[in-house]
Structure formats: C-alpha cells, structure tokens
C-alpha positions in Angstrom: 13.3 -15.8 10.4 13.9 -13.5 7.5 12.6 -10.0 7.5 12.0 -7.1 5.1 13.7 -4.1 6.7 12.6 -5.1 10.1 9.0 -5.6 9.1 7.4 -8.7 7.7 8.6 -12.0 9.1 9.0 -14.7 6.4 9.3 -18.3 7.7 10.7 -19.8 4.5 14.3 -19.3 3.2 14.5 -16.1 1.2 14.3 -16.5 -2.6 15.8 -14.5 -5.4 12.3 -13.1 -6.2 11.7 -12.1 -2.7 15.1 -10.5 -2.4 14.3 -8.4 -5.5 11.1 -7.2 -3.9 13.1 -6.2 -0.8 15.6 -4.3 -2.9 12.9 -2.4 -4.8 11.1 -1.5 -1.6 14.3 -0.3 0.0 15.1 1.9 -3.0 11.7 3.4 -3.3 11.4 4.1 0.4 14.4 6.5 0.2 12.3 8.8 -2.0 9.0 8.1 -0.2 10.5 9.0 3.2 11.5 12.4 1.7 8.0 13.1 0.4 6.6 16.2 2.1 3.3 14.4 2.9 5.2 11.6 4.7 7.4 14.1 6.5 4.3 15.8 7.6 2.9 12.5 9.0 6.2 12.0 10.9 6.2 15.5 12.3 2.5 15.5 13.1 1.8 18.5 11.0 0.0 18.6 7.6 -2.4 21.1 5.9 -6.0 20.0 6.3 -6.5 20.3 2.6 -3.8 17.7 2.0 -5.2 15.3 4.5 -8.7 15.7 3.1 -7.5 15.1 -0.5 -5.5 12.0 0.6 -8.6 10.4 2.3 -10.9 11.3 -0.6 -8.6 9.8 -3.2 -7.8 6.8 -1.0 -11.5 6.1 -0.7 -11.8 6.0 -4.5 -8.6 3.9 -4.8 -9.6 1.3 -2.2 -13.0 0.8 -3.7 -11.4 -0.4 -7.0 -8.5 -2.1 -5.2 -11.0 -4.3 -3.4 -12.6 -5.3 -6.7 -9.2 -5.9 -8.3 -8.0 -8.0 -5.3 -11.1 -10.1 -5.5 -10.6 -10.7 -9.2 -6.9 -11.6 -8.8 -7.2 -13.8 -5.7 -10.3 -15.4 -7.1 -8.1 -16.8 -9.8 -4.9 -17.5 -7.9 -6.0 -18.5 -4.4 -9.8 -18.4 -3.7 -9.2 -19.9 -0.2 -6.8 -17.1 0.6 -9.3 -14.5 -0.7 -11.9 -15.7 1.8 -9.5 -15.4 4.8 -7.9 -12.0 3.8 -10.6 -9.9 2.2 -11.6 -8.4 5.6 -8.2 -6.8 5.9 -9.0 -4.3 3.1 -12.3 -3.4 4.9 -10.3 -2.6 8.1 -8.5 0.2 6.2 -11.4 2.4 7.5 -9.6 2.4 10.9 -6.6 4.3 9.4 -9.0 6.7 7.8 -10.7 7.4 11.1 -7.5 8.8 12.5 -7.2 11.3 9.6 -10.9 12.1 9.8 -10.5 12.9 13.5 -7.7 15.3 12.6 -10.1 17.0 10.1 -12.9 17.0 12.6 -15.3 15.4 10.1 -16.6 12.1 9.0 -16.3 10.1 5.8 -19.8 10.8 4.6 -19.3 14.5 4.9 -15.9 14.4 3.3 -17.2 12.4 0.3 -20.4 14.5 0.0 -21.0 15.8 -3.5 -18.8 14.8 -6.5 -15.4 13.6 -5.7 -13.5 12.6 -8.8 -10.3 10.6 -9.3 -7.3 12.9 -9.6 -4.7 12.2 -12.3 -2.4 10.1 -10.2 -5.2 8.0 -8.7 -6.6 7.4 -12.2 -3.2 6.5 -13.6 -2.4 4.2 -10.7 -5.7 2.3 -11.1 -5.2 2.0 -14.8 -1.7 0.6 -14.2 -3.2 -2.1 -12.0 -5.9 -2.9 -14.5 -3.4 -3.2 -17.3 -1.4 -5.6 -15.2 -4.5 -7.7 -14.4 -5.3 -7.8 -18.1 -1.9 -9.4 -18.8 -2.6 -12.1 -16.2 -3.6 -12.6 -12.6 0.0 -12.9 -11.3 1.1 -9.7 -13.0 -1.9 -8.1 -11.4 -0.8 -9.4 -8.0 2.5 -7.8 -8.6 0.9 -4.4 -9.2 -1.4 -4.8 -6.1 1.3 -6.0 -3.8 3.1 -2.6 -3.6 0.4 -0.9 -1.6 0.4 -3.1 1.5 4.1 -3.7 1.4 5.1 0.0 1.1 2.7 1.0 3.8 3.9 -1.7 6.2 7.6 -0.8 5.7 6.9 2.9 5.8 5.3 2.5 9.1 8.3 0.6 10.4 10.6 3.5 9.3 8.4 6.1 10.9 8.3 4.2 14.1 12.1 4.0 14.0 12.1 7.8 13.6 10.1 7.9 16.9 7.1 9.4 15.1 4.7 7.2 17.0 4.3 9.5 20.1 1.3 10.7 21.9 1.6 14.3 20.7 1.6 13.2 17.0 -2.1 13.3 15.8 -1.1 10.8 13.2 0.5 8.3 15.6 -2.4 5.9 15.4 -2.3 6.0 11.6 1.3 4.9 11.7 0.5 2.3 14.3 -2.3 0.8 12.1 0.2 -0.2 9.4 2.9 -1.6 11.7 3.4 -5.4 11.0 2.4 -6.7 14.5 0.5 -9.5 13.0 0.3 -8.6 9.3 -1.2 -11.8 7.9 -2.5 -10.0 4.9 0.8 -8.6 3.6 2.7 -11.7 4.5 0.4 -14.0 2.6 0.4 -11.7 -0.4 4.1 -11.9 -0.5 4.1 -15.7 -0.1 1.6 -16.1 -2.9 3.5 -13.8 -5.3 6.8 -15.7 -4.6 5.3 -19.1 -4.8 3.5 -18.5 -8.0 6.6 -16.8 -9.4 8.6 -20.0 -9.1 6.8 -21.4 -12.1 7.2 -18.3 -14.2 9.9 -17.6 -16.8 12.7 -15.0 -16.2 10.9 -12.8 -18.7 7.6 -13.0 -16.8 9.4 -12.3 -13.5 11.1 -9.3 -15.0 7.9 -7.7 -16.1 6.1 -8.5 -12.8 8.9 -6.8 -10.9 8.7 -3.8 -13.2 5.0 -3.6 -12.5 5.6 -3.8 -8.8 8.2 -1.1 -8.9 5.9 1.1 -11.0 3.2 0.7 -8.3 5.7 1.7 -5.6 6.4 4.9 -7.5 2.7 5.5 -7.8 2.5 5.2 -4.0 5.0 8.1 -3.7 3.1 10.1 -6.4 -0.2 9.5 -4.5 1.3 11.2 -1.4 2.6 14.1 -3.6 -0.8 14.5 -5.2 -2.4 15.2 -1.8 0.0 18.1 -1.2 -0.5 19.6 -4.7 -4.3 20.1 -4.5 
C-alpha cells in the first residue's frame, strides 16, 4: 500500500501525477506547519478573535466549495458525487470543536453581516477560474483543501498535539485519515482523469493545485491578522 506522508492509503501503484501531488503537499506543509495559527492549534492556544475569524471565513468558503464540488463532480463523476457529498456537510463537526472553544454557536457567530475577507475571496476566485477552464482543472483546485487538512492532521498527531489538555485535539482528530473515503476518492479521480490529459494540461492542473495549497496557508494567516 502506498501512502502520502503516512496518511492516505492508495491501493494502486503510484503514478507520476500522484507523486507530484505528494511532492507539492510535502513542500507546502513545511510552510503551513510554521504558520502561527497552525502552531497555536498544536499548542492548544489561540486568540479567540483568530478562531472566530477562521470559523466565519470557513463557513463562507465551504458554502461555495460545496457548490463548486457539485458542479465539478456532476461533470466528471456523478456517481461519486452522490456517495461523497455528505462528507462536506460533516465539516460542521470540526467547527463545533472551535465553537466550543469560543463558547458560542454558529448562528451567533454568523449573526449580522459577515463578508469574505481578501484571502477567502481570492481563493474562491482561483477555484472558479480553474472550473471555468474545465472540470478537471477545477478538481485540481478543489483537491488541495481536503488533502492539506488530512496531511496536516497527521503531522500534528505526530507532534503529539492530540492530547486531552489541548482544546483543539478533536479538531485535529476530525481530519485524521482513519477512513477518509472522500479524500482518497478525490485523489483517485484526479489521477485517473489525468492519465488522458496532455503534459501541458497536467502542468497547469498541478500549478492550480499548488496555488490552492498556498491559499490554504494564507487562509490560516488571515485569521491571525484580523
């Protein structure tokens, strides 16, 4: 069985395209692991304002991510869409951990006008631009989110951040790839579809994927800046 940094099991022999995904994730995780927000998650200590901003912006991001995912999978793999769409809805469980830390609920946190901050807006525009190119390019832009979170959780677990005294331990645990059917199937779809694409198309898809990985890091940074 092949794995991506100790995380997602892949039953098929590793491909060049899959290996390049791994390399991009490994490179980007170096910077992400140094992000003050991520270090705060690991240490169990973050400003309440940062956590609140993160959840607010993630709510806005996930609303459009769901729409984009439905659009892309509706073209590439309608059957897979039907069996994986619920995974995005379960993201609420990760938010519940952070809301408990804030001692509030989602309705209260989102009360009033909550606008997309610059990084959120730019990230969503990046995804939309990729989808406009074609569905497979859109999938590349969408794939970074679940893959980065899964592998980040593995790294945080290896740092022994999943301990009872850490108020964010359950948040980390949520993203651990115990049975991550959603992320695994997204990777498989991306790789399988990619076998029919030209080197030029693969190059641009990987560029979009890497840009999304960088936006994931910027998304964490944004929470600390507000």
